[in-house]
ZAMARGU-4260 file (C-alpha; in steps of 0.2 Angstrom, whole numbers, plus 5000, padded with zeros to 4 digits):
<rodrens>
0) 4826/4782/4916 | 4824/4790/4933 | 4809/4803/4936 | 4816/4817/4949 | 4803/4828/4957
5) 4807/4844/4964 | 4797/4852/4979 | 4798/4867/4990 | 4790/4880/5000 | 4787/4896/4990
10) 4802/4906/4987 | 4814/4892/4994 | 4822/4893/4976 | 4816/4877/4968 | 4814/4884/4950
15) 4831/4892/4951 | 4839/4876/4957 | 4832/4866/4942 | 4838/4879/4930 | 4856/4875/4938
20) 4854/4856/4936 | 4848/4859/4917 | 4864/4870/4915 | 4876/4858/4924 | 4871/4843/4914
25) 4872/4853/4898 | 4854/4856/4894 | 4855/4874/4894 | 4869/4887/4887 | 4865/4899/4901
30) 4853/4899/4917 | 4837/4908/4917 | 4829/4918/4932 | 4811/4918/4940 | 4811/4936/4942
35) 4818/4940/4924 | 4803/4929/4918 | 4815/4919/4907 | 4817/4902/4916 | 4816/4886/4906
40) 4800/4879/4913 | 4789/4894/4920 | 4783/4896/4901 | 4765/4901/4906 | 4761/4920/4905
45) 4752/4921/4921 | 4766/4911/4930 | 4779/4923/4924 | 4767/4937/4930 | 4765/4932/4947
50) 4784/4925/4948 | 4777/4908/4954 | 4776/4890/4947 | 4757/4885/4946 | 4756/4870/4934
55) 4768/4855/4936 | 4781/4854/4920 | 4794/4842/4915 | 4812/4845/4908 | 4822/4830/4900
60) 4840/4829/4902 | 4854/4816/4906 | 4868/4813/4919 | 4882/4801/4910 | 4870/4792/4900
65) 4857/4791/4913 | 4839/4798/4907 | 4832/4810/4918 | 4815/4818/4919 | 4815/4833/4931
70) 4797/4838/4936 | 4793/4855/4942 | 4779/4856/4955 | 4770/4871/4962 | 4777/4878/4978
75) 4763/4890/4983 | 4750/4882/4996 | 4736/4887/4985 | 4741/4874/4971 | 4747/4859/4984
80) 4735/4848/4975 | 4743/4849/4959 | 4759/4846/4968 | 4752/4831/4978 | 4746/4824/4961
85) 4763/4824/4954 | 4771/4814/4969 | 4763/4799/4961 | 4774/4800/4947 | 4790/4803/4955
90) 4805/4790/4957 | 4813/4801/4969 | 4811/4819/4977 | 4822/4834/4980 | 4815/4843/4993
95) 4822/4861/4994 | 4824/4870/5010 | 4829/4889/5011 | 4845/4891/5019 | 4840/4907/5027
100) 4822/4903/5033 | 4826/4885/5037 | 4811/4873/5038 | 4795/4881/5035 | 4776/4875/5038
105) 4774/4870/5020 | 4790/4860/5021 | 4783/4848/5035 | 4767/4845/5023 | 4778/4842/5010
110) 4790/4829/5019 | 4775/4821/5028 | 4766/4818/5010 | 4783/4810/5002 | 4784/4798/5018
115) 4766/4793/5016 | 4770/4790/4998 | 4786/4781/5002 | 4796/4793/4990 | 4815/4792/4992
120) 4820/4810/4997 | 4835/4821/4995 | 4836/4837/5005 | 4844/4852/4996 | 4848/4867/5007
125) 4849/4882/4995 | 4854/4900/4997 | 4869/4895/5008 | 4877/4911/5001 | 4864/4922/5011
130) 4871/4931/5027 | 4857/4922/5038 | 4863/4905/5033 | 4870/4895/5048 | 4874/4878/5044
135) 4874/4870/5061 | 4859/4879/5065 | 4850/4873/5049 | 4855/4855/5051 | 4850/4854/5069
140) 4832/4862/5064 | 4832/4848/5050 | 4835/4833/5061 | 4822/4842/5075 | 4809/4846/5063
145) 4809/4832/5049 | 4820/4816/5054 | 4834/4811/5064 | 4840/4801/5049 | 4845/4817/5040
150) 4863/4814/5035 | 4875/4827/5029 | 4882/4820/5011 | 4895/4834/5008 | 4913/4830/5006
155) 4919/4838/5022 | 4908/4827/5032 | 4921/4814/5039 | 4908/4806/5049 | 4897/4801/5034
160) 4898/4783/5035 | 4896/4782/5054 | 4881/4793/5052 | 4872/4783/5039 | 4876/4767/5047
165) 4866/4774/5063 | 4850/4775/5052 | 4848/4756/5050 | 4851/4741/5063 | 4859/4730/5050
170) 4871/4744/5046 | 4874/4746/5064 | 4878/4728/5067 | 4891/4729/5052 | 4899/4744/5057
175) 4902/4738/5076 | 4908/4722/5069 | 4922/4731/5059 | 4913/4726/5042 | 4914/4739/5026
180) 4899/4748/5023 | 4896/4748/5005 | 4889/4761/4993 | 4875/4748/4988 | 4870/4747/5007
185) 4868/4766/5008 | 4859/4766/4991 | 4846/4753/4998 | 4843/4763/5014 | 4840/4780/5003
190) 4829/4771/4992 | 4819/4763/5007 | 4818/4781/5015 | 4829/4775/5030 | 4842/4788/5025
195) 4838/4806/5019 | 4855/4813/5011 | 4857/4832/5013 | 4867/4843/5001 | 4871/4861/5005
200) 4873/4874/4990 | 4866/4888/4980 | 4855/4886/4964 | 4859/4905/4960 | 4877/4904/4962
205) 4878/4887/4955 | 4887/4880/4972 | 4889/4861/4974 | 4876/4858/4960 | 4888/4844/4956
210) 4884/4837/4974 | 4867/4832/4969 | 4872/4824/4952 | 4885/4815/4960 | 4873/4808/4973
215) 4861/4803/4960 | 4875/4794/4949 | 4882/4785/4964 | 4867/4781/4975 | 4851/4780/4965
220) 4847/4766/4954 | 4833/4766/4939 | 4817/4759/4945 | 4810/4742/4941 | 4793/4740/4933
225) 4782/4725/4929 | 4775/4719/4911 | 4757/4722/4914 | 4751/4738/4906 | 4746/4750/4921
230) 4748/4769/4924 | 4742/4784/4932 | 4735/4801/4923 | 4741/4815/4934 | 4736/4829/4924
235) 4725/4836/4909 | 4729/4850/4898 | 4724/4858/4882 | 4736/4863/4869 | 4736/4878/4859
240) 4724/4869/4845 | 4713/4864/4858 | 4718/4845/4858 | 4715/4837/4875 | 4731/4829/4882
245) 4731/4817/4896 | 4748/4816/4904 | 4753/4799/4911 | 4765/4790/4920 | 4767/4773/4912
250) 4771/4762/4928 | 4770/4744/4918 | 4771/4738/4902 | 4771/4749/4886 | 4758/4758/4875
255) 4758/4761/4856 | 4748/4774/4846 | 4731/4767/4841 | 4731/4756/4857 | 4714/4757/4868
260) 4714/4767/4884 | 4699/4769/4894 | 4688/4762/4878 | 4695/4776/4867 | 4709/4775/4855
265) 4725/4784/4857 | 4728/4795/4842 | 4747/4802/4847 | 4760/4800/4860 | 4769/4815/4866
270) 4786/4817/4876 | 4786/4834/4883 | 4801/4844/4886 | 4796/4860/4893 | 4785/4869/4879
275) 4792/4857/4866 | 4788/4839/4863 | 4793/4825/4851 | 4780/4812/4845 | 4783/4792/4849
280) 4777/4778/4842 | 4779/4767/4858 | 4780/4772/4876 | 4789/4760/4889 | 4786/4758/4908
285) 4795/4773/4918 | 4790/4785/4904 | 4780/4801/4907 | 4770/4804/4892 | 4755/4814/4885
290) 4743/4806/4874 | 4728/4813/4863 | 4712/4806/4859 | 4705/4801/4876 | 4691/4812/4881
295) 4685/4802/4897 | 4700/4803/4908 | 4701/4814/4924 | 4717/4820/4933 | 4720/4805/4947
300) 4713/4791/4936 | 4723/4774/4935 | 4723/4760/4923 | 4728/4742/4925 | 4732/4735/4943
305) 4736/4752/4952 | 4725/4759/4966 | 4721/4777/4964 | 4730/4789/4977 | 4719/4798/4989
310) 4720/4817/4989 | 4725/4824/5006 | 4726/4843/5001 | 4708/4848/4999 | 4699/4865/4995
315) 4694/4874/5010 | 4684/4889/5002 | 4667/4890/4993 | 4663/4905/4981 | 4648/4909/4969
320) 4654/4913/4951 | 4645/4926/4944 | 4643/4934/4926 | 4636/4948/4918 | 4617/4946/4915
325) 4619/4945/4897 | 4629/4928/4899 | 4621/4912/4897 | 4629/4899/4909 | 4621/4885/4900
330) 4631/4890/4884 | 4647/4893/4892 | 4647/4879/4903 | 4655/4867/4891 | 4670/4879/4890
335) 4672/4881/4908 | 4672/4862/4910 | 4690/4863/4899 | 4697/4876/4910 | 4693/4867/4926
340) 4699/4850/4918 | 4717/4858/4919 | 4716/4863/4937 | 4706/4848/4945 | 4711/4856/4963
345) 4698/4870/4960 | 4682/4860/4960 | 4667/4868/4951 | 4649/4862/4955 | 4635/4867/4943
350) 4617/4867/4948 | 4607/4866/4931 | 4591/4870/4939 | 4597/4886/4946 | 4609/4890/4934
355) 4622/4893/4947 | 4641/4889/4949 | 4649/4885/4965 | 4668/4884/4965 | 4678/4877/4979
360) 4697/4882/4980 | 4711/4884/4993 | 4713/4904/4992 | 4717/4920/4984 | 4729/4916/4971
365) 4717/4904/4964 | 4704/4916/4963 | 4715/4927/4953 | 4720/4912/4942 | 4702/4908/4938
370) 4699/4926/4933 | 4713/4927/4922 | 4709/4912/4913 | 4692/4915/4910 | 4697/4932/4903
375) 4710/4925/4892 | 4702/4911/4885 | 4683/4916/4885 | 4686/4935/4883 | 4673/4937/4899
380) 4674/4945/4915 | 4668/4936/4931 | 4667/4937/4949 | 4667/4926/4964 | 4656/4931/4979
385) 4649/4926/4995 | 4664/4917/4998 | 4664/4905/5015 | 4672/4891/5023 | 4669/4872/5017
390) 4663/4861/5030 | 4662/4841/5030 | 4653/4830/5040 | 4657/4812/5048 | 4651/4800/5061
395) 4656/4793/5078 | 4654/4775/5080 | 4646/4765/5068 | 4627/4762/5062 | 4618/4751/5049
400) 4608/4758/5036 | 4595/4750/5024 | 4590/4755/5007 | 4576/4747/4998 | 4571/4752/4980
405) 4557/4743/4973 | 4544/4752/4962 | 4535/4741/4952 | 4546/4730/4941 | 4562/4736/4950
410) 4571/4728/4964 | 4587/4732/4975 | 4590/4731/4993 | 4606/4733/5002 | 4612/4736/5019
415) 4628/4747/5021 | 4637/4749/5039 | 4643/4766/5041 | 4659/4766/5051 | 4671/4780/5057
420) 4686/4781/5047 | 4704/4788/5051 | 4705/4808/5048 | 4709/4813/5031 | 4704/4794/5023
425) 4689/4801/5014 | 4677/4788/5009 | 4683/4769/5009 | 4673/4756/5002 | 4672/4738/5010
430) 4662/4721/5006 | 4657/4708/5018 | 4645/4700/5006 | 4647/4684/4998 | 4644/4679/4980
435) 4630/4667/4985 | 4621/4681/4993 | 4622/4694/4980 | 4631/4691/4962 | 4647/4698/4959
440) 4642/4711/4946 | 4630/4719/4958 | 4644/4721/4971 | 4655/4729/4959 | 4640/4741/4955
445) 4639/4746/4974 | 4657/4747/4975 | 4658/4760/4960 | 4642/4769/4966 | 4651/4771/4982
450) 4667/4777/4975 | 4660/4788/4962 | 4648/4797/4973 | 4646/4812/4985 | 4637/4808/5000
455) 4628/4822/5010 | 4627/4824/5029 | 4613/4826/5040 | 4619/4842/5050 | 4622/4854/5036
460) 4621/4845/5020 | 4639/4845/5019 | 4649/4831/5010 | 4653/4816/5019 | 4670/4810/5023
465) 4682/4801/5034 | 4670/4785/5034 | 4670/4767/5029 | 4655/4761/5020 | 4653/4742/5022
470) 4642/4732/5011 | 4635/4719/5024 | 4619/4713/5015 | 4611/4714/4998 | 4599/4706/4987
475) 4594/4708/4969 | 4579/4699/4958 | 4586/4692/4941 | 4572/4697/4931 | 4568/4715/4939
480) 4583/4723/4945 | 4589/4735/4932 | 4605/4747/4931 | 4600/4761/4941 | 4591/4751/4956
485) 4606/4749/4966 | 4611/4767/4964 | 4595/4772/4972 | 4596/4758/4985 | 4614/4764/4991
490) 4610/4781/4993 | 4595/4779/5002 | 4604/4765/5014 | 4618/4778/5018 | 4606/4792/5021
495) 4595/4781/5032 | 4610/4776/5042 | 4616/4794/5045 | 4599/4798/5050 | 4601/4787/5066
500) 4621/4791/5068 | 4629/4802/5079 | 4636/4815/5067 | 4649/4826/5068 | 4654/4843/5058
505) 4672/4845/5052 | 4680/4861/5047 | 4699/4864/5039 | 4713/4869/5050 | 4728/4876/5045
510) 4746/4872/5052 | 4753/4890/5054 | 4772/4896/5057 | 4773/4914/5063 | 4790/4924/5065
515) 4789/4939/5075 | 4800/4951/5087 | 4801/4945/5104 | 4791/4961/5110 | 4776/4955/5100
520) 4775/4937/5108 | 4761/4943/5121 | 4749/4950/5108 | 4752/4935/5098 | 4748/4922/5110
525) 4732/4932/5116 | 4727/4933/5097 | 4729/4914/5096 | 4720/4911/5110 | 4705/4920/5103
530) 4707/4910/5087 | 4705/4893/5095 | 4723/4888/5090 | 4731/4874/5097 | 4748/4865/5100
535) 4757/4881/5102 | 4776/4880/5103 | 4789/4894/5100 | 4808/4895/5100 | 4821/4907/5097
540) 4830/4922/5105 | 4826/4939/5097 | 4815/4933/5083 | 4804/4920/5087 | 4796/4906/5077
545) 4779/4902/5084 | 4769/4886/5076 | 4753/4877/5079 | 4736/4875/5071 | 4720/4884/5071
550) 4703/4884/5063 | 4706/4890/5044 | 4691/4903/5046 | 4700/4911/5060 | 4717/4913/5054
555) 4716/4914/5036 | 4717/4933/5036 | 4728/4936/5051 | 4743/4941/5040 | 4738/4960/5038
560) 4735/4960/5057 | 4751/4953/5059 | 4761/4965/5049 | 4751/4980/5057 | 4756/4976/5075
565) 4774/4971/5071 | 4777/4986/5059 | 4780/4976/5045 | 4792/4963/5054 | 4780/4949/5057
570) 4779/4934/5043 | 4766/4920/5043 | 4764/4905/5032 | 4751/4891/5031 | 4749/4874/5026
575) 4732/4863/5026 | 4733/4851/5041 | 4716/4844/5037 | 4698/4843/5041 | 4695/4841/5061
580) 4680/4845/5072 | 4671/4860/5071 | 4675/4873/5084 | 4659/4882/5083 | 4647/4869/5079
585) 4630/4876/5086 | 4633/4892/5078 | 4636/4884/5060 | 4622/4872/5061 | 4611/4886/5066
590) 4617/4897/5051 | 4614/4882/5039 | 4596/4880/5042 | 4597/4863/5035 | 4583/4851/5037
595) 4588/4833/5033 | 4572/4826/5032 | 4566/4839/5020 | 4580/4836/5007 | 4571/4827/4994
600) 4586/4825/4983 | 4595/4815/4998 | 4581/4804/5004 | 4582/4792/5018 | 4565/4784/5014
605) 4563/4767/5005 | 4551/4761/4992 | 4541/4744/4993 | 4528/4736/4983 | 4514/4725/4989
610) 4499/4719/4978 | 4506/4726/4963 | 4507/4745/4971 | 4522/4753/4976 | 4523/4764/4993
615) 4535/4776/5000 | 4539/4769/5018 | 4547/4784/5030 | 4566/4780/5036 | 4560/4780/5054
620) 4549/4763/5048 | 4561/4755/5036 | 4566/4743/5049 | 4548/4736/5051 | 4547/4734/5032
625) 4565/4727/5026 | 4567/4710/5019 | 4584/4706/5025 | 4588/4705/5043 | 4600/4717/5051
630) 4619/4713/5052 | 4627/4725/5063 | 4614/4737/5068 | 4617/4746/5084 | 4608/4763/5089
635) 4618/4777/5097 | 4618/4778/5115 | 4605/4792/5119 | 4617/4799/5132 | 4630/4801/5119
640) 4620/4814/5109 | 4621/4833/5112 | 4605/4836/5123 | 4596/4852/5123 | 4584/4856/5137
645) 4569/4862/5130 | 4557/4867/5144 | 4557/4881/5158 | 4551/4868/5171 | 4565/4864/5182
650) 4561/4847/5185 | 4570/4830/5186 | 4571/4818/5171 | 4564/4802/5173 | 4577/4791/5179
655) 4585/4776/5166 | 4575/4762/5174 | 4559/4771/5171 | 4563/4777/5155 | 4568/4760/5150
660) 4551/4753/5155 | 4542/4767/5146 | 4550/4764/5130 | 4549/4745/5131 | 4530/4747/5134
665) 4529/4760/5119 | 4540/4751/5106 | 4542/4733/5110 | 4556/4724/5100 | 4558/4728/5082
670) 4555/4713/5071 | 4561/4713/5051 | 4549/4705/5041 | 4560/4692/5031 | 4555/4683/5014
675) 4555/4686/4995 | 4553/4702/4987 | 4536/4699/4979 | 4528/4689/4992 | 4513/4699/4997
680) 4509/4705/5015 | 4500/4691/5023 | 4484/4695/5032 | 4476/4684/5046 | 4460/4677/5040
685) 4445/4683/5049 | 4439/4671/5063 | 4421/4668/5070 | 4417/4681/5083 | 4414/4673/5100
690) 4409/4684/5113 | 4421/4686/5129 | 4420/4698/5143 | 4433/4711/5139 | 4448/4711/5150
695) 4451/4729/5158 | 4467/4735/5150 | 4478/4750/5155 | 4474/4767/5146 | 4486/4778/5138
700) 4481/4795/5131 | 4493/4802/5118 | 4492/4822/5117 | 4500/4831/5101 | 4505/4846/5112
705) 4507/4860/5099 | 4491/4855/5090 | 4480/4856/5107 | 4490/4874/5110 | 4485/4882/5095
710) 4468/4875/5095 | 4466/4883/5111 | 4462/4902/5111 | 4469/4905/5128 | 4485/4895/5126
715) 4488/4902/5109 | 4488/4918/5114 | 4500/4914/5128 | 4510/4907/5114 | 4511/4921/5104
720) 4520/4930/5119 | 4531/4915/5125 | 4529/4898/5119 | 4537/4890/5134 | 4524/4898/5145
725) 4511/4890/5134 | 4520/4873/5135 | 4521/4875/5154 | 4503/4879/5155 | 4497/4864/5146
730) 4508/4854/5157 | 4500/4860/5172 | 4483/4857/5165 | 4487/4839/5161 | 4495/4836/5179
735) 4478/4841/5186 | 4469/4831/5173 | 4478/4816/5176 | 4474/4817/5194 | 4456/4816/5190
740) 4457/4803/5176 | 4463/4785/5176 | 4476/4788/5162 | 4494/4787/5159 | 4497/4802/5149
745) 4510/4806/5137 | 4512/4824/5130 | 4522/4826/5114 | 4531/4841/5107 | 4540/4843/5091
750) 4558/4846/5092 | 4562/4839/5075 | 4571/4856/5069 | 4584/4854/5083 | 4601/4847/5076
755) 4607/4832/5086 | 4592/4831/5097 | 4589/4814/5104 | 4570/4809/5109 | 4570/4817/5126
760) 4557/4810/5141 | 4553/4820/5156 | 4543/4816/5171 | 4531/4828/5179 | 4520/4821/5193
765) 4518/4805/5183 | 4514/4816/5166 | 4526/4810/5153 | 4532/4824/5142 | 4541/4819/5126
770) 4552/4830/5114 | 4555/4821/5097 | 4571/4818/5090 | 4579/4828/5076 | 4569/4824/5060
775) 4554/4817/5069 | 4539/4825/5070 | 4525/4823/5084 | 4512/4815/5073 | 4526/4803/5067
780) 4530/4799/5085 | 4512/4797/5090 | 4508/4786/5075 | 4523/4775/5079 | 4519/4774/5097
785) 4502/4770/5094 | 4505/4755/5081 | 4516/4747/5095 | 4506/4751/5111 | 4488/4746/5104
790) 4492/4728/5104 | 4494/4728/5123 | 4484/4743/5129 | 4469/4755/5127 | 4475/4771/5119
795) 4466/4787/5115 | 4474/4801/5105 | 4471/4819/5106 | 4473/4828/5090 | 4465/4838/5075
800) 4478/4834/5063 | 4468/4828/5049 | 4480/4815/5041 | 4484/4810/5059 | 4467/4806/5063
805) 4464/4795/5048 | 4480/4785/5053 | 4476/4783/5070 | 4458/4778/5066 | 4467/4764/5055
810) 4478/4759/5070 | 4462/4755/5081 | 4464/4769/5093 | 4451/4780/5101 | 4451/4798/5092
815) 4447/4814/5102 | 4448/4830/5092 | 4457/4844/5101 | 4441/4855/5103 | 4433/4839/5112
820) 4448/4837/5122 | 4448/4855/5128 | 4430/4854/5133 | 4434/4840/5142 | 4450/4847/5150
825) 4439/4862/5156 | 4425/4852/5163 | 4437/4841/5172 | 4445/4857/5179 | 4429/4863/5185
830) 4424/4847/5193 | 4442/4846/5201 | 4439/4863/5207 | 4421/4860/5215 | 4428/4844/5222
835) 4443/4853/5231 | 4431/4867/5237 | 4421/4854/5246 | 4435/4844/5253 | 4443/4860/5261
840) 4427/4868/5268 | 4430/4870/5286 | 4415/4863/5297 | 4411/4872/5314 | 4407/4859/5327
845) 4402/4871/5340 | 4389/4880/5329 | 4381/4862/5324 | 4380/4859/5343 | 4369/4874/5346
850) 4350/4874/5346 | 4337/4886/5347 | 4335/4905/5346 | 4355/4907/5348 | 4358/4896/5333
855) 4345/4905/5322 | 4353/4922/5327 | 4370/4918/5323 | 4364/4910/5307 | 4356/4926/5303
860) 4371/4936/5307 | 4383/4925/5296 | 4370/4927/5282 | 4369/4945/5284 | 4351/4947/5289
865) 4346/4962/5299 | 4336/4957/5315 | 4318/4963/5318 | 4315/4976/5331
</rodrens>
């Protein structure tokens, strides 16, 4: 049994080639045509209507006693994910290239995916009967675009052995030493992807189809499998009777009817051949089958010792699905699940509370497919509206997040190291915890949670990707830890780490290939520059082939524009390059209006327990309460974050040494509390009071900036006109206030709504102005700072925030209300003015030296008194 997948860029002639192979092997009496709607494998009504392959299918035939499964795959880029899943079930691939068009953009993607999956590949150059076909030009393009190890296997190639030998060092040595190059040598190089044999022919005209068949017979061996039962589910489908079919490639052992798979019993085993099938009692390794009775499986699931393949071609667009008002979403949702089960590359997300469905997909053809399937199977019309680009989030560097879940009679604590991964890698789990630290069953729980969860980023709430989540510490309780405790702890740990991490926003990029007349190149290059395209290259003479990549949002609809200014001569094709850093980060984040700290479904806070009572600890304080010590924590350096200047003052920032001194005085060092989960917080016993003269401490005044501004009539009126002016006026007042008071003053403003904003400290004539970091309010900053500073200094806080006042009093700081502070500010201002006037009054020493009547006369004149006659 050999499983052969056939792949191609759309319209390269893939389905026609399969028809020709089935005809030449005796499977068909005559060949069908895609454009006639009578091809063997395009049996779906919608496929025939569109003239494209959407669902992968299998045809069974044989070549001189060798059983062959031929797997047809979608060629349109919108259905690339279906094609990608079928790669995992192939023993060998035939990549079809159009002889008239050469290597196109999607052909590059297909060849790359085959290389990453290590699938031996035969190149079939189709349509050699076309007037545009130039063999030397196509062969040169293949070597340049795909691989230097492309070897022409046609009979007229007299240099075949020499070219094949040049692809492998051992064969080069044999060739130089005059040893015979055996077919087994070449076979080994083909199967290890060192040689890519190339056949030139025509599927429509049945030219050189025997060349492919001979190549398979002579050089391709049956794949060997192990005895352990294993396999991959690559597709789900429902038959005309509503039976759910799980399509499986069996990669080891054998399975029988009534065997158990995913804890469910197999009712039937089917071997499909086009639309028809035969039932089997047993399936052996290498077989591609469909089984009934399994309801829990999904496309991409594996069993046995097989790792699930990662999906690299992902949806890039998101739409809201809407029905007429008389349709109940809750009622039709189970039926929608069946439809989307069959097309998992189109992802459906359902918000039960809002009764809202969001659909993530690749493009226009998929939109049409969804509408067609829902109309055909549910007899309903639907619309997909409010479409937009899908964004994802990742991080730079690494950070350790802590998640603690300890309501009464529950317990789980985990530390997750979040580190940046490779582009396109998704979310990968790693484990550095020993069985002594955390039992194996809980480690497995954490792994399952990470691998099955979707984590949200903190910039726009988009899905987290391209990260490695490493379990670096964990603890459970033998009595109180229950099933869902680690689910809570893991999600809180990841979210907690993201609040500290340097996050980045990713958007989809398309590789593009454009064919245009030379006269249109100038216009095209200008447009590509405006679309933020990169890596632009072009070749050709009269007709140019231009390649590069650009943000999907910019180039996805460029086809109509291209046709317009090239008068129908321009052509464009796309393939997904992947998710790369967003080109308009600030605009997207601003439009999202996402506030991470207020996303209650994805909280970074932890729950602790003391004296039999649970309490929530805000994420910014979790380090002070955690039980397990940090393993690899490292805060992101402030200078690496995006800075936003928020004041109209043109003043220099405090220098780095000064800032460091302030932060050390303010925060001190974080010391984690280590101990058993249920150990009560120890309190220092009261000591007998002995009077000692109080040592004078440095005095700090913390001012809640916006609270003071809006408590002042003058400042609040100014704020309505311009908030920056109100801030600057308060800064001026406090600079004067500091000159009169023996205080170190820290003025704190909220900046928590700004994205990626670090804690920003500015120095204005000795007055420190702090703008809080993203997701941290002024009262949180003041509370945290007071908690640390009160140990060493006298602290006064100026605010009228009721909750903050209670907290501050509990910390032992002096509290002054906004009204009292403004009164003191005004009195100080007046005293400062009087003192300034007294100091600046000029004394006239000549006048002081005068005596008698002259001095009195001058004094009267100064005071405006009239002299008596």
